[in-house]
Structures are given as structure tokens and as C-alpha cells.
C-alpha positions in Angstrom: 70.6 -70.3 -82.5 71.9 -72.5 -79.7 75.4 -71.0 -80.0 74.0 -67.4 -80.1 71.9 -68.1 -77.0 74.8 -69.5 -75.0 77.1 -66.7 -76.1 74.5 -64.1 -75.1 74.0 -65.8 -71.8 77.7 -65.7 -71.1 77.8 -62.0 -72.0 74.8 -61.1 -69.8 76.4 -63.1 -66.9 79.5 -61.0 -67.2 77.2 -58.0 -66.7 75.8 -59.5 -63.5 72.7 -61.2 -64.9 72.3 -64.9 -64.4 70.9 -66.6 -67.4 69.8 -70.2 -68.0 69.6 -71.5 -71.6 67.2 -74.3 -72.2 65.9 -76.2 -75.3 62.3 -77.4 -75.2 63.4 -80.2 -77.6 60.2 -79.7 -79.6 57.9 -76.7 -79.9 54.5 -78.2 -80.4 53.1 -79.7 -78.3 55.0 -77.7 -75.7 56.4 -79.8 -72.8 54.3 -79.0 -69.7 57.4 -79.0 -67.6 58.4 -75.6 -69.2 55.7 -73.7 -67.3 56.8 -75.4 -64.1 60.4 -74.5 -64.6 59.6 -70.9 -65.6 58.0 -70.2 -62.3 61.5 -70.1 -60.8 62.4 -67.1 -62.9 61.5 -63.4 -63.1 61.3 -63.3 -66.9 61.6 -65.5 -70.0 63.3 -64.6 -73.3 62.3 -66.6 -76.3 64.9 -66.7 -79.1 63.8 -68.0 -82.4 65.2 -67.8 -85.9 61.7 -67.8 -87.5 58.9 -65.3 -87.7 58.3 -64.2 -84.1 54.6 -63.2 -84.7 52.7 -66.5 -84.1 55.9 -68.3 -83.3 57.1 -70.3 -80.3 56.8 -67.2 -78.0 53.1 -67.1 -78.7 52.8 -70.8 -77.9 54.8 -70.4 -74.7 52.7 -67.4 -73.7 49.5 -69.3 -74.1 50.8 -72.3 -72.3 52.0 -70.2 -69.4 48.7 -68.4 -69.2 46.8 -71.7 -69.1 49.1 -73.0 -66.4 48.7 -69.8 -64.3 52.3 -68.7 -64.8 52.3 -64.9 -64.9 55.8 -63.7 -65.8 57.0 -61.4 -68.6 57.9 -63.1 -71.9 60.3 -61.2 -74.2 60.4 -62.4 -77.8 63.4 -62.1 -80.2 62.9 -63.3 -83.7 62.4 -62.4 -87.3 59.9 -59.6 -87.9 56.9 -60.0 -90.1 58.3 -58.2 -93.2 59.9 -59.0 -96.5 63.6 -59.7 -96.0 66.2 -59.6 -98.7 67.7 -63.0 -99.6 71.1 -63.6 -98.1 73.0 -66.1 -96.0 71.3 -66.9 -92.7 74.1 -65.4 -90.6 73.9 -62.1 -92.6 70.1 -61.9 -92.2 70.4 -62.4 -88.5 73.1 -59.8 -88.2 71.1 -57.3 -90.4 68.1 -57.9 -88.1 70.2 -57.3 -85.0 69.8 -60.9 -83.8 73.3 -61.2 -82.5 74.7 -62.4 -79.2 75.8 -58.9 -78.3 72.4 -57.3 -79.0 70.5 -60.1 -77.2 72.8 -59.8 -74.1 72.3 -56.0 -74.1 68.5 -56.5 -74.2 68.6 -59.1 -71.4 70.6 -56.7 -69.2 68.2 -53.9 -70.0 65.1 -56.0 -69.4 66.6 -57.3 -66.1 67.4 -53.8 -64.8 63.9 -52.7 -65.6 62.6 -55.6 -63.5 64.5 -54.4 -60.4 66.3 -57.1 -58.6 65.5 -60.0 -60.9 67.9 -62.8 -60.2 67.9 -64.4 -63.6 66.2 -64.6 -67.0 65.7 -67.8 -68.9 66.3 -68.0 -72.7 64.3 -70.6 -74.4 65.4 -71.3 -78.0 63.9 -73.6 -80.5 67.0 -75.1 -82.1 67.5 -78.7 -81.0 70.7 -79.4 -79.2 72.2 -82.9 -78.9 70.3 -84.9 -76.4 73.0 -84.9 -73.7 73.0 -81.1 -73.8 69.3 -80.4 -73.8 68.0 -83.2 -71.5 68.9 -81.2 -68.4 69.1 -77.4 -68.2 72.5 -76.3 -67.0 73.0 -72.9 -65.5 76.1 -71.0 -66.7 77.0 -70.0 -63.1 
């Protein structure tokens, strides 16, 4: 998912939407620093390759609410339905979880927010420590 997130961020950036990709390193317990970081953004997009209902987006939403962070959280993940067995990449493509579709959604969500400067994508796949220890904007 990390490669998809970074590719989607680059595509959204080319459309004029600044995106920061971060990796929480672990999902439960959620690092308290995520709520603090999220306050700098207009929206958060949670990208996960698991079932989105009850997934990391729900955990993030609850943590943000408890921390008093009130920003929209958009969730992209696997729907709660039976899915035909296939290769992971084919399943994600069949579900529309592609860099192109994610970037398109980010641009649409950003335009519906007015003059939002950036959207943050949090994704649950762990990156190597040197890449995920610090968030690095693409711009």
C-alpha cells in the first residue's frame, strides 16, 4: 500500500493538491502524535488493504475525537463483502483501490473542502524505519 499511497500523492500533487504520506508504524495502540500532526491538515485519508469497517480509520477517528481533533476522515479500504479469491493486486484493482482512483478521490474531496491546502494519507503498511520515522512532504 505504501507504493500506491506515494503514487496517488504524486498524482494529486500534479493536480494542485498537496499531500503528505505518513506511516503510523503500528496501528494499535495508535501513536498519540498522529492527532497532533493531523491538526495541521484540512482532511485525512486513511488507506488500508484490509476491511475498512472497524479498521484503522475507525481507530483513528476515535483517537482524534478523544483528542478534540475535528477534521474529516475519508476511508479507502476493502468493503465488508465476499470477494473472489485472486492475487492481491487484482483484488485491489477490481475494488478500485488504485493510485489513479485514490488520487481522483483526493482531488474531489479537496475541491469540496474549498481552499484546503493539503490532505494527509495515513496508510498501515510499514515502511522501512528511515522512510517512516519522519513524514516527508512530496512538495
